[in-house]
N, C-alpha and C positions, 0 to 999 in steps of 0.2 A: 935210280935215285928216288923217283917218285913212289914206286913199290916199296922201297926201303922206309920212307917217310910214312907211308900208310901203315906198314907193319909195325913201326915204333909207335905211332899213335894210338893204334888198335891195342897194342899190349899194354900201354899207359892207361886206356880206358879200362881194360880187363882188370889191371892191378887196382886201380881206384875203385872199380865197382866190387872188388873182393876185400876192400878194407873193412874192419870192424865198424859197425854203426856206432855213432856217438849220441850222447843225450844233448838235445837241443832245447834250452831253456828260455828261448827268446819270447815266447809266449805260453800260455797255459795249455792250449790245444797241442802246440808243437812239443811241449814237454811230456804231456801224457803219451802221444803217438810214439816219440822217440824212446822214452823209456820202455815201452812195450817192445819196441823192435829190438832194442839192446837186450832186453830180457830173453826175447824169442831166439836171438843169435846165439845165445850161450847153450852151452851143453846142459842137460837137465841136472846133473850133479852140482852145477855152480849157481843155478837160480835162486835157491834158498840163500846162499851167500850174498848173491847180488841184492835180494830183497832186504836182508838185514843190513847190508852196506848202505842202501839207500836211507834207512831209518837212522843209522849211525851218523851219517853225513849230515842229514836233515836236523837232528837233534844236537849235533856237536856245536852248532852256531849258537845255541840258546844255553847260556850259563845260568842255571836256576839259582846259584848262589849270589847273583848279582841283582836280585830283586828289589833291593833298596836303593839302588842306584837312581837318582832322579833323571838321568839321560839315558835309562835302559831302552832296549829296542821294542817296537810295537810288533804284532803279529806279522804285518806286511813286511817290515824291515827283516824280520827273522826269516820269512819264506824267501825274500830276495837275497839274502845272504847265503842261504842253502842252496838256492839255484845257481848263484855264482860259484859255489864250491864244486857243483856238479857238471856245469856246462862244459860240453866238449869232451867228456870222458867215455871211454868204453867200458864195457862190463867188467872187464879184468882190472882196469884202473879204479873202478868204484870199489871193487872188493879189496884192491891193495890200499886204497886211501882209507877205507873203514879199518882195516887191520891196523895202519899206522895211527889213526885216531885212538883206537883202543889201546895200543902199546903205550901211548903217550899219556892217557888217562890212567892206565894201571900204575905207570911210573909215578904220576903225581899222586895217586893214591897211597902207593907205597912210601914216597917221600913223607906224605903227611902222617901215615902210621907210625913210621920211624920217629918223626919229631914228637908225636904224641907219646909214644913209648919212652923215649928219652926224658921227656917232661915228667912223666909218671914215675919213672925210676928216680929222678932227682927228688921228687916229692917224697917217694918211699924212703930214700936214704936221709932226708931231713927229718922225717918222722921217727926214724929209727934213732937218729942223733939225739932228738928232743926226748924220746923215751928214755935213753940212757941218762940224759942230764936230769930229767924228772926222777928217775930212780935214786939219784944222789941227793935229793931233796925230800925230806920227811917231816911230818908233823908229829912231834913227840907226845904233846899234851895239848888238850883244848878245853876250856871252861867258859860256861856262858853264864852270866848273872846279871842282875839288875842292880846299878849303883845310882847314887845321887850326883846329879851334874853340880858344878860350881854354883849354878843358879838355882839349886834347890828342886829340880825336876828329875824324876827318875828316867834313867837312860840304860838301854841295854848295852852289855859289854861282853867281847868276846877276847879271851886271853889265849893266845897260842905260843907254844914253845916248839921252835922248828930247829932242825939241824940242815945247814946248807953245805953239801959237799961239793958243790959245784964251783967253777972257777969265777963266777960272776956275783956280784952283789944283788940282793933281792931287796927292792924297796917296797913292793906291792905284792899282795897275795889275793888272787881271785879265786873264790870257791863256789862251787855249785851244789 
């Protein structure tokens, strides 16, 4: 019974000792040491992905589009938030979380691009409709001359003869 208890506790220690190292962001020195331990525990082909993952997670907490917000985060708060995101993660978890962040970012960018494309297509359709309407409106004749006003002063006059083939009345004509 005592031998069995010793064997169980020894196997528990071996299993605990073999677990993947995790990032400890409780302090700056602990963070630096634990990140290096996690990095060294990874196979060499995953280390670049891990390094990129650290950068992605650290920069994901900073939203550059929110720089006009009066309650924006200062550098210490950004670092604290990034540390909270990484605390307790293994190397593989850092890589997976960075991939998830990138997927979400690409999804948001794609949605924004689709909204922009839809807005531009709508503007293009409106411009084509307006061009068709404008084609149905024409200036047939134009004359410019100086006339005498009812008060005896000379005044410039522009006479226009127009054809309105649109379905809307035109009360004003702006020319450039």
